[in-house]
C-alpha positions as CSV (number, residue, x, y, z in Angstrom):
1,M,0.2,0.0,-0.1
2,D,1.4,3.3,-1.0
3,V,1.6,6.2,1.4
4,P,0.2,9.5,0.3
5,S,3.6,11.7,-0.5
6,T,1.9,14.4,1.5
7,I,1.7,12.4,4.7
8,L,5.2,11.0,4.2
9,Y,6.4,14.5,3.7
10,S,4.9,15.8,6.8
11,S,6.1,12.9,9.2
12,L,9.5,13.5,7.8
13,L,9.5,17.2,8.5
14,L,8.0,16.7,12.2
15,Y,10.7,14.0,12.9
16,F,14.0,16.3,11.7
17,F,12.2,19.0,14.1
18,L,11.3,17.3,17.3
19,H,14.7,15.7,16.8
20,N,17.1,19.1,16.5
21,P,18.5,19.7,19.7
22,K,18.4,23.6,19.3
23,V,14.2,23.3,19.0
24,A,14.5,20.8,21.9
25,A,16.8,23.2,24.1
26,D,14.4,26.5,23.1
27,N,11.1,24.7,24.1
28,T,12.2,23.6,27.4
29,Q,12.3,26.1,30.0
30,G,15.9,26.3,31.5
31,L,17.6,24.2,29.0
32,N,20.4,25.2,26.8
33,E,23.3,23.2,24.9
34,W,25.0,22.9,28.5
35,Y,22.5,20.5,29.7
36,P,22.7,16.8,29.5
37,K,20.0,15.5,27.0
38,I,17.0,13.9,28.5
39,G,17.7,10.3,29.2
40,T,21.2,10.7,30.3
41,W,19.7,11.3,34.0
42,E,21.2,8.3,35.1
43,K,24.7,8.7,34.5
44,S,25.2,11.9,36.8
45,H,23.2,14.1,38.6
46,K,22.6,15.7,42.3
47,R,19.8,14.7,44.6
48,Y,18.5,16.9,47.5
49,W,16.2,15.1,50.4
50,Y,14.0,17.3,52.5
51,N,12.3,16.5,55.5
52,V,9.1,18.2,55.8
53,R,8.4,19.9,59.6
54,E,5.3,18.6,61.1
55,N,4.4,22.0,63.0
56,P,6.2,24.6,60.5
57,T,6.6,28.4,62.5
58,G,7.5,31.8,61.0
59,L,4.9,31.1,57.9
60,P,5.0,33.8,55.2
61,Q,2.0,36.4,55.6
62,G,-1.1,35.1,54.5
63,M,-0.6,31.2,55.1
64,E,-0.5,31.4,59.2
65,N,-4.0,30.0,59.3
66,W,-3.5,27.5,56.4
67,S,-3.9,23.8,57.5
68,K,-1.3,20.8,57.5
69,K,-3.0,19.6,54.2
70,E,-2.9,23.2,52.7
71,L,0.6,23.8,53.2
72,D,1.3,19.9,52.1
73,A,-0.5,20.6,48.8
74,E,1.1,24.2,48.1
75,L,4.8,23.2,49.1
76,P,5.9,20.7,46.3
77,V,4.2,23.5,43.6
78,S,6.0,26.2,45.2
79,L,9.3,24.7,45.4
80,M,9.3,23.3,41.4
81,T,8.7,27.2,40.8
82,E,12.1,28.0,42.3
83,F,13.7,24.9,41.3
84,W,12.9,24.9,38.0
85,P,15.9,26.1,36.0
86,Y,18.0,23.7,38.0
87,L,15.6,20.7,37.5
88,L,16.8,17.4,36.0
89,P,14.6,16.9,32.4
90,P,11.9,16.0,32.3
91,A,11.7,18.8,35.3
92,K,7.9,18.1,36.0
93,F,9.2,14.5,37.3
94,A,12.0,15.5,39.0
95,I,10.5,16.6,42.5
96,H,9.3,12.9,44.1
97,K,7.1,13.5,47.0
98,I,7.6,10.9,50.2
99,D,3.9,11.2,52.0
100,S,1.2,9.3,53.4
101,K,-2.3,9.4,53.2
102,Y,-2.9,9.2,56.8
103,L,0.5,10.8,57.9
104,G,0.7,13.9,55.4
105,L,4.0,15.3,53.3
106,I,6.6,13.2,54.9
107,G,10.1,14.5,52.4
108,L,10.4,16.0,49.0
109,V,13.2,14.2,46.9
110,V,14.7,16.9,44.2
111,D,16.9,15.8,41.2
112,T,18.9,18.6,39.6
113,M,21.6,18.7,36.9
114,P,25.4,18.2,37.8
115,W,26.6,21.5,37.6
116,V,24.2,23.4,40.0
117,D,25.8,25.7,42.7
118,E,25.3,24.8,46.2
119,N,24.8,28.3,47.1
120,D,21.9,28.9,44.7
121,I,20.2,25.9,46.1
122,L,20.7,27.1,49.7
123,A,19.2,30.4,48.9
124,I,16.3,28.4,47.4
125,T,16.1,26.2,50.5
126,R,16.0,29.2,52.8
127,K,12.4,30.7,51.3
128,F,11.1,27.5,52.5
129,K,12.6,27.5,56.2
130,A,9.5,27.7,57.7
131,Q,8.2,24.2,56.5
132,L,11.8,22.7,55.5
133,F,14.6,22.0,58.3
134,Y,18.0,21.5,56.3
135,P,21.1,20.5,58.7
136,W,23.8,21.2,55.8
137,H,24.8,24.7,56.6
138,Y,24.8,26.5,59.7
139,K,25.9,30.1,61.5
140,A,29.5,30.2,62.8
141,N,31.5,33.4,64.0
142,N,33.3,33.5,60.7
143,G,30.3,33.6,58.8
144,E,28.5,30.3,57.1
145,V,30.4,27.1,56.9
146,S,29.2,24.1,55.2
147,I,28.2,21.2,57.3
148,K,30.0,18.9,55.1
149,H,33.1,20.1,56.2
150,L,32.4,19.3,59.4
151,T,33.2,15.7,61.7
152,E,30.5,13.6,62.2
153,S,30.0,13.9,65.8
154,D,30.4,17.8,65.2
155,Q,27.0,17.0,62.9
156,E,25.2,15.0,65.4
157,E,25.8,18.0,67.9
158,L,24.5,20.2,65.5
159,L,21.5,18.0,64.6
160,A,20.8,17.8,68.3
161,R,20.6,21.7,68.5
162,D,18.7,22.2,65.7
163,I,15.7,19.9,65.5
164,D,12.5,20.9,67.5
165,K,12.8,20.1,71.4
166,E,9.7,18.2,71.0
167,H,11.7,16.0,68.6
168,K,9.4,16.5,65.6
169,P,10.3,15.8,62.0
170,G,12.4,18.5,60.2
171,L,14.2,18.6,56.9
172,Q,16.8,16.6,55.3
173,F,18.8,18.1,52.8
174,R,21.2,16.0,51.2
175,A,23.5,15.6,47.8
176,I,24.1,13.2,46.1
177,T,26.1,12.5,42.6
178,S,25.6,9.3,41.4
179,H,27.4,7.7,38.5
180,N,27.2,4.2,37.9
181,T,31.2,3.7,37.1
182,V,32.4,5.2,40.4
183,Y,29.4,4.4,42.9
184,K,31.2,1.3,44.0
185,E,34.1,3.3,45.3
186,S,32.3,5.9,47.0
187,T,31.8,6.4,50.7
188,E,27.9,6.3,50.5
189,F,28.5,2.8,48.8
190,K,30.3,1.5,51.3
191,K,27.7,2.5,54.0
192,V,24.9,0.4,52.1
193,H,27.2,-2.1,51.3
194,N,27.9,-2.7,55.2
195,L,24.3,-2.8,55.7
196,F,23.6,-5.0,53.1
197,K,26.6,-7.4,53.6
198,L,25.6,-10.7,53.8
199,G,29.0,-12.5,55.2
200,R,30.3,-15.6,53.6
201,R,28.2,-17.2,50.7
202,R,28.3,-21.0,50.5
203,T,27.1,-21.3,47.1
204,K,28.3,-25.2,47.2
205,L,26.1,-26.7,49.2
206,P,27.0,-30.4,51.0
207,K,26.5,-33.5,49.3
208,E,23.3,-34.6,50.7
209,S,21.7,-31.4,49.8
210,P,18.7,-31.8,48.1
211,N,19.4,-28.6,45.8
212,S,22.4,-30.8,44.4
213,S,20.0,-32.4,42.2
214,S,16.9,-32.2,40.7
215,K,14.5,-34.8,43.0
216,Q,11.9,-33.6,45.1
217,L,12.6,-32.1,48.2
218,H,10.1,-32.9,50.8
219,S,7.5,-36.1,51.5
220,R,4.6,-35.3,53.3
221,A,3.0,-38.6,53.7
222,F,4.4,-40.5,56.5
223,E,2.7,-43.0,58.6
224,G,1.4,-41.7,62.2
225,M,2.2,-38.1,62.1
226,Q,-0.4,-35.6,63.2
227,Y,-2.5,-34.0,60.3
228,E,-1.5,-30.5,61.2
229,I,2.4,-31.0,60.9
230,E,4.5,-32.1,57.7
231,R,7.9,-33.6,57.5
232,I,10.8,-32.0,55.5
233,E,13.8,-34.5,54.3
234,N,17.0,-33.3,53.6
235,A,16.1,-29.7,55.3
236,G,18.2,-27.2,56.0
237,Y,19.9,-26.8,59.7
238,D,17.8,-23.5,60.5
239,Q,14.5,-25.7,59.7
240,I,16.4,-28.3,61.9
241,S,16.8,-25.8,64.7
242,L,13.7,-24.1,64.7
243,S,11.8,-27.8,65.3
244,T,14.4,-29.5,67.4
245,P,12.6,-30.6,71.0
246,L,13.4,-28.3,74.0
247,G,16.2,-29.7,75.7
248,R,18.2,-31.2,72.4
249,T,20.9,-30.0,70.4
250,I,20.7,-29.8,66.7
251,E,23.8,-31.9,66.4
252,R,22.1,-34.7,68.6
253,Q,19.0,-34.4,66.4
254,V,20.7,-34.5,63.0
255,N,22.8,-37.9,64.2
256,D,19.4,-39.2,65.4
257,F,17.2,-38.5,62.4
258,G,19.4,-36.9,59.6
259,T,18.1,-34.0,58.0
260,S,14.4,-34.0,59.0
261,A,12.2,-31.4,60.0
262,F,9.1,-30.6,61.0
263,R,7.0,-27.5,60.3
264,W,3.2,-27.1,60.7
265,K,1.0,-27.6,57.4
266,Q,0.1,-24.5,55.7
267,G,1.1,-23.0,58.4
268,G,-0.4,-19.1,58.7
269,I,-2.8,-19.3,56.3
270,G,-5.2,-16.5,56.3
271,V,-2.5,-14.0,57.8
272,D,-1.2,-11.1,56.1
273,V,2.5,-10.8,56.1
274,Y,4.1,-7.7,54.5
275,V,7.8,-8.0,53.4
276,I,9.5,-4.8,52.6
277,D,12.7,-5.9,50.5
278,S,13.5,-5.6,46.8
279,G,10.8,-7.9,45.8
280,C,10.6,-11.6,44.6
281,D,11.4,-13.7,41.8
282,T,8.0,-15.7,41.7
283,R,8.9,-17.9,38.9
284,H,11.0,-19.9,41.3
285,P,9.7,-23.3,42.3
286,E,9.7,-22.8,45.7
287,F,7.0,-19.7,45.3
288,Q,4.3,-22.1,42.8
289,D,2.2,-22.6,45.8
290,A,2.8,-19.6,47.7
291,Y,-0.1,-16.7,48.0
292,F,0.9,-13.5,47.1
293,K,-2.1,-11.4,48.0
294,D,-0.8,-7.9,46.7
295,W,2.4,-5.8,45.4
296,I,3.3,-2.2,46.4
297,Y,5.9,0.0,45.1
298,A,8.1,2.6,46.5
299,G,11.1,5.0,45.0
300,K,10.9,7.5,42.5
301,N,11.5,5.7,39.3
302,S,10.6,2.3,40.5
303,L,8.8,0.2,38.4
304,E,5.5,-1.2,38.7
305,E,5.9,-4.4,37.7
306,E,6.5,-8.0,39.7
307,G,10.2,-8.9,40.3
308,D,13.2,-8.7,42.4
309,D,15.8,-6.2,41.6
310,H,19.4,-6.7,42.8
311,F,22.1,-5.6,45.6
312,I,25.6,-5.3,44.3
313,I,27.9,-7.2,46.8
314,P,31.8,-6.2,46.0
315,G,33.9,-9.3,46.3
316,A,35.1,-10.5,49.5
317,A,38.3,-11.9,50.7
318,E,39.5,-13.7,53.7
319,E,42.9,-13.8,54.5
320,G,45.5,-15.7,52.4
321,E,42.3,-16.4,49.8
322,E,41.8,-14.4,46.0
323,E,39.3,-11.8,46.1
324,E,35.7,-13.1,45.0
325,E,34.2,-11.6,42.1
326,D,31.3,-8.8,42.7
327,I,27.9,-10.4,43.1
328,L,24.1,-9.8,42.8
329,V,21.9,-10.4,45.5
330,H,18.1,-10.8,45.0
331,H,17.6,-10.3,49.0
332,G,14.1,-10.1,48.5
333,S,13.2,-13.6,47.0
334,A,15.6,-15.1,49.6
335,V,14.0,-13.4,52.7
336,I,10.1,-14.3,51.4
337,A,11.6,-18.0,50.8
338,K,12.2,-18.3,54.3
339,I,8.4,-17.5,55.0
340,V,6.8,-19.1,52.3
341,G,8.9,-21.2,50.2
342,K,7.6,-24.8,49.2
343,T,10.3,-26.5,51.0
344,V,12.7,-23.9,52.6
345,G,10.1,-21.8,54.5
346,V,8.2,-21.9,57.8
347,A,4.8,-20.5,57.4
348,T,3.9,-21.8,53.9
349,G,-0.1,-20.8,54.2
350,A,0.7,-17.1,55.1
351,Q,-0.2,-14.1,52.4
352,I,2.4,-12.0,51.4
353,I,2.2,-8.5,50.4
354,A,5.4,-8.2,48.4
355,V,6.7,-4.4,49.1
356,K,9.1,-3.8,46.5
357,A,11.8,-0.9,47.1
358,G,12.8,0.2,43.3
359,R,16.3,0.3,42.7
360,Q,17.9,3.2,40.8
361,G,21.0,4.4,39.4
362,D,22.6,5.6,42.5
363,G,21.7,1.9,44.1
364,F,18.5,2.0,46.8
365,P,18.3,5.2,48.3
366,Q,17.6,5.2,51.7
367,Y,14.6,7.6,51.7
368,T,13.1,4.6,49.5
369,W,13.0,2.4,52.5
370,L,11.6,5.0,54.2
371,E,8.9,5.7,52.0
372,A,8.3,2.2,51.7
373,H,7.0,2.0,55.3
374,L,5.0,4.8,54.8
375,K,3.2,3.1,52.0
376,V,2.5,-0.2,54.0
377,Y,0.8,1.6,56.9
378,D,-1.3,3.8,54.2
379,H,-2.3,-0.2,52.5
380,I,-3.1,-1.5,56.5
381,M,-5.4,1.1,56.7
382,D,-7.0,1.0,54.0
383,H,-7.8,-2.7,54.1
384,L,-8.9,-2.5,57.9
385,D,-12.0,-3.8,57.2
386,S,-11.3,-6.6,55.3
387,R,-9.2,-7.6,58.5
388,R,-12.4,-7.6,61.0
389,F,-13.8,-10.9,61.6
390,Y,-15.5,-12.8,64.7
391,S,-13.5,-14.8,66.6
392,Y,-14.0,-18.0,68.0
393,T,-15.4,-16.4,71.5
394,D,-18.1,-14.3,68.7
395,Q,-16.0,-11.3,69.4
396,E,-15.6,-9.1,66.5
397,R,-11.6,-8.9,66.4
398,L,-8.7,-7.3,63.8
399,Q,-7.1,-10.2,62.4
400,P,-3.3,-9.4,63.5
401,C,-0.6,-8.8,60.8
402,V,3.1,-9.2,60.4
403,I,5.5,-6.7,58.7
404,V,9.0,-7.8,58.1
405,S,12.0,-5.4,57.3
406,T,15.3,-6.3,57.3
407,V,17.2,-3.5,55.8
408,A,18.6,-0.8,57.7
409,I,17.3,2.7,57.1
410,E,20.4,4.9,57.0
411,T,19.8,8.5,57.5
412,M,21.7,11.9,58.3
413,D,18.7,12.9,60.2
414,K,18.6,10.3,62.8
415,R,16.0,12.1,64.9
416,F,13.6,12.6,62.0
417,T,13.8,9.3,60.8
418,E,13.2,8.3,64.5
419,Y,10.1,10.1,65.0
420,I,8.7,9.0,61.9
421,L,9.4,5.1,62.4
422,R,8.0,5.5,66.2
423,K,4.8,7.0,65.2
424,M,4.0,4.3,62.7
425,I,5.0,1.6,64.9
426,K,2.5,3.0,67.2
427,G,0.2,3.2,65.0
428,W,0.5,-0.1,63.8
429,A,0.3,-1.6,67.1
430,K,-3.5,-0.3,67.2
431,M,-3.9,-1.9,64.0
432,V,-2.6,-4.9,66.0
433,C,0.3,-5.4,63.5
434,Y,3.7,-6.8,64.7
435,F,6.6,-5.3,63.1
436,V,9.6,-7.6,62.8
437,V,13.2,-6.3,62.0
438,A,16.9,-7.6,62.0
439,A,19.4,-7.0,64.7
440,G,22.4,-6.4,61.9
441,N,25.1,-8.3,60.6
442,K,28.2,-7.2,62.5
443,L,29.7,-10.0,64.3
444,S,29.6,-10.8,68.1
445,T,32.3,-12.4,69.6
446,K,32.6,-14.2,73.1
447,K,34.6,-11.6,74.5
448,R,32.7,-8.3,72.5
449,R,29.0,-8.2,71.6
450,A,28.2,-6.1,68.9
451,L,25.3,-4.0,69.6
452,V,22.5,-2.7,67.6
453,D,22.8,0.4,65.6
454,T,20.8,1.2,62.8
455,F,17.3,1.9,62.5
456,P,14.2,0.3,63.1
457,G,16.2,-1.9,65.3
458,V,17.8,0.6,67.7
459,L,14.0,1.5,68.3
460,G,13.6,-1.9,70.2
461,A,15.0,-0.1,73.0
462,D,11.8,1.7,73.6
463,K,9.5,-0.6,76.3
464,K,6.5,1.1,75.0
465,L,7.0,-0.2,71.4
466,K,5.8,-3.8,72.5
467,N,4.8,-4.7,68.6
468,L,8.3,-4.1,67.9
469,V,10.3,-7.8,67.4
470,V,14.1,-7.2,67.2
471,V,15.3,-10.5,65.8
472,G,19.1,-11.8,66.1
473,G,21.3,-14.6,64.9
474,H,22.7,-17.8,66.4
475,D,25.0,-20.5,65.3
476,D,23.8,-24.3,65.2
477,D,25.5,-24.3,68.9
478,Y,22.5,-22.0,69.8
479,Q,25.1,-19.3,70.5
480,N,24.6,-15.6,69.5
481,V,27.1,-14.6,66.4
482,H,25.6,-11.3,65.2
483,Q,24.5,-7.8,66.9
484,A,22.3,-7.9,70.0
485,A,21.2,-6.1,73.0
486,D,19.3,-6.5,76.3
487,Y,16.1,-5.9,74.2
488,V,16.7,-8.5,71.4
489,K,14.7,-11.3,73.1
490,I,14.8,-13.6,70.5
491,S,16.6,-15.2,67.8
492,A,16.7,-17.9,64.7
493,L,20.0,-19.6,62.7
494,S,21.8,-17.1,60.7
495,V,24.4,-19.1,59.6
496,G,24.4,-21.0,56.6
497,V,21.1,-20.5,56.2
498,L,19.2,-22.3,53.1
499,T,17.2,-20.7,50.9
500,V,16.6,-19.6,47.1
501,R,19.3,-18.0,44.9
502,S,17.3,-15.8,42.4
503,V,18.7,-15.3,39.0
504,G,16.8,-12.1,38.0
505,M,14.1,-11.1,35.5
506,G,14.6,-12.4,32.3
507,L,17.6,-14.9,32.9
508,E,17.5,-18.6,33.0
509,P,18.0,-20.6,36.2
510,P,21.6,-22.5,36.0
511,D,21.8,-25.0,33.3
512,G,18.1,-24.8,33.1
513,D,17.9,-26.3,36.6
514,W,15.8,-24.5,39.1
515,N,16.5,-27.3,41.5
516,L,20.2,-26.0,41.5
517,A,18.9,-22.2,42.4
518,Y,19.8,-22.9,46.1
519,E,22.2,-21.5,48.7
520,E,23.2,-21.0,51.9
521,V,23.6,-17.8,53.3
522,D,24.7,-15.9,56.5
523,G,23.0,-12.8,58.0
524,T,20.0,-12.1,60.5
525,S,18.1,-10.9,57.4
526,F,17.2,-14.5,56.8
527,S,16.8,-15.2,60.8
528,A,14.0,-12.6,60.9
529,P,12.1,-14.3,58.3
530,Q,11.7,-17.3,59.9
531,V,10.9,-15.7,63.2
532,A,8.1,-13.7,61.6
533,G,6.7,-16.8,59.6
534,I,6.3,-18.7,63.2
535,L,4.3,-15.3,64.7
536,A,2.1,-15.8,61.6
537,I,1.3,-19.3,62.8
538,L,0.8,-18.4,66.3
539,I,-1.5,-15.7,64.9
540,Q,-3.6,-18.4,62.6
541,Q,-3.3,-21.1,65.7
542,G,-4.9,-18.2,68.4
543,N,-7.7,-17.2,66.0
544,I,-9.4,-20.5,65.9
545,G,-8.9,-20.9,69.5
546,Q,-5.9,-23.4,69.3
547,G,-3.3,-21.4,70.6
548,H,-2.5,-18.5,73.2
549,P,-4.6,-15.7,72.7
550,D,-1.4,-13.1,72.5
551,P,1.0,-14.7,69.7
552,L,3.8,-12.8,70.9
553,E,3.5,-13.6,74.2
554,R,3.7,-17.2,73.2
555,L,6.2,-16.6,70.3
556,Y,8.7,-15.5,73.7
557,K,7.3,-18.7,75.9
558,L,8.6,-21.1,73.5
559,R,11.9,-20.0,73.0
560,R,15.1,-21.8,74.4
561,K,15.9,-20.1,77.3
562,H,18.6,-22.2,78.8
563,V,20.8,-22.7,76.0
564,S,22.3,-19.6,75.4
565,K,24.6,-16.8,77.5
566,D,22.7,-14.9,80.1
567,G,21.9,-11.5,78.0
568,D,22.0,-12.8,74.6
569,P,18.9,-13.5,72.4
570,K,16.9,-17.2,73.2
571,P,16.5,-19.2,69.8
572,A,13.4,-19.3,68.7
573,Y,11.1,-23.3,68.1
574,N,8.4,-23.6,66.3
575,G,6.2,-25.3,69.0
576,I,5.8,-29.0,67.4
577,R,5.9,-31.3,70.5
578,Q,7.8,-34.5,69.8
579,L,4.3,-36.4,70.8
580,Q,3.2,-34.9,67.4
581,W,5.8,-36.5,65.5
582,P,5.1,-40.0,63.4
583,G,4.9,-43.3,65.6
584,A,7.7,-44.5,63.5
585,L,10.3,-42.7,64.8
586,E,11.8,-43.4,68.0
587,A,11.1,-40.6,70.6
588,P,14.0,-39.6,72.3
589,R,14.0,-39.2,75.8
590,R,12.5,-36.8,77.3
591,G,14.6,-34.3,79.1
592,A,14.0,-31.9,82.0
593,L,13.7,-29.0,79.6
594,D,11.6,-30.6,76.7
595,H,8.5,-28.8,78.0
596,F,6.6,-25.4,77.6
C-alpha cells in the first residue's frame, strides 16, 4: 500500500524538527546546549532529600492559618517553581513526594543537574525554612560554614541543637552525585555495602543437600504423623533448629534422625505478612504454591512490575584467599522464601504482600526504604475492614498482621527517622500489626557483643513499642553470633541458612535447572523472616482457638531459655512437640527442658 506523499513528507519534516537539539533546548525552560540530553539522567545528577516539618513556624504572611493539608499541597508546587531552572529533565518528574494519606507529607526528593551551584540551592531552600529543615549549613563566628566539612560528631551535635525540642520532624538536605561507574568507590556505597553485607555465601552445598540434584525436596506422607504437621526431608539446618524439641541440640537431632525437620502444615494460613525488600522472583518453584496477595511499589523511579531487583555486593576475601567477584544479591526472594517457600519456608500458608523498594542508578536510596514503610502504613489503613472478623468467642476482632523489614534505614537526620518510624510503629500497634526487624550483621564474639546500631532495630530500646520484635542470629550451637542488645529477645539460625538463589528477571536458572538455584547464606536478614513465620503461625492458631490469645507472648514463651549466655537472644522454637511426630520415629528421651 502506497503512503500518500503529503503524509510522508509531513512526517519526515516533523521528525527532523523534533529531533533538532536547538528546538528541544529552546522549548524546554531552563535548558541550553550545556545541559545533558533527556535520558542521560542516570549518568550523573544531584539529589536533595528534604524532610518536612510537622509543625511549621514563621510561615509567610497569608499562610499563617493554613492547615497542614493545605501546606502539604502547596509546598511541592512552590518548590518546583523555584527549582525549575535547575531541575533534571523532564522537570515535571524531578520532584518526588514522600507522603502518606494518613500521616501527610513527610519529605521531598529533588533531582537537579550535576553542575548546580550549592549556594543557589541554599538560597532557594532558605525561602522554605518555615516548612523545611536542612542540616547542611549553619552560622558560625566566621560566617556560614558547610556542614559537609564538619566531623561526624560535630554534625550529631548540630542536629541535636537544631531540631525542635519536641523531636518533631525537620528537613534533611542532602546532595548525591550518582555515577554508575564510580559509585562503587564512593563513601555512600561503602555505607550501604556494610548494611547489606550477608557474610560468606556458600553456594556449594553439602552433597546430601537436596539442591544438588533435581529430585523432589520433601515428602509429606508419613505414617502416624499428626495431620497438622508435615515432615521435610533433607531440610536446612535452620529448619532443623526451629523444630528440634526443647532440651536437645541440633547435632543430636541430626545424629538421630538425619536432616529431617517438622513444620506446621499450611502454617499461617490467612495471615497477611508484609515484606519490605527488593521484591521477589516468583518464577522460582519455591513460590509455586505461595499466595502473593498484593504488591506495593516504593521509590522515585520504581517500575510497577513484579520481580526482584538486586543489590551489588563487592567481592570479599578472607586472609590468604583471592578476592572474589562482585555478586548480585536478590535479597527479597531469599527473605520471602524463608517465610512461604515450598520446602525452605516456615509458614507456607501466609499471605504475602511484597513491598518492592525500587532500585535506581545510585543503588537503593535510603529514602526509598522509609517511603516503603509509609506505603505499608497506608495499605494497612486502607484494608482495615477486610481484616475484621468474629473470633471463636464471637467477638469482633482485627486479624493481626506481620510486617518484616530486614534492611537497615540509614539517614543523616536520625531524629527525624526515629520520629517517623516511632509514629508508624505505634499506629501499627493500634492496628494489631507486629513489626519484625533484623538486629544487624556485625559479628559478635565471646568477649565483645556487637550492639544494634541502625534503624529500625535501635527502637527496640523503647519498651513502649511492644509490637516491635528485633531478631538476632545464632549458630548451630545456639550461641549468638550477630548484633544484639538487652531488648533483642529472640533469635534464629543466621549461619548457613538454606534459601533460594534468584537469577534475575529475564534470565534462566543455572543449566536450566531450578533445583540448582539454592544457596546457604549468613545474616539476620534471614533469621528475622523465620521468626516472622512462626509469629504468623501463632496468629493463625490463636484465631481458631488452638493457641494463646497473645501470639507475641506465646512466641517468647516458646524460646529456648537455657541454651545461650545470659543477656543473649534466646533461640526460637516452632512449638511442634515430639508427641506429634510420626510413630515410626523413635521418640528421644524427654529431658528436663522438653516442655513449655
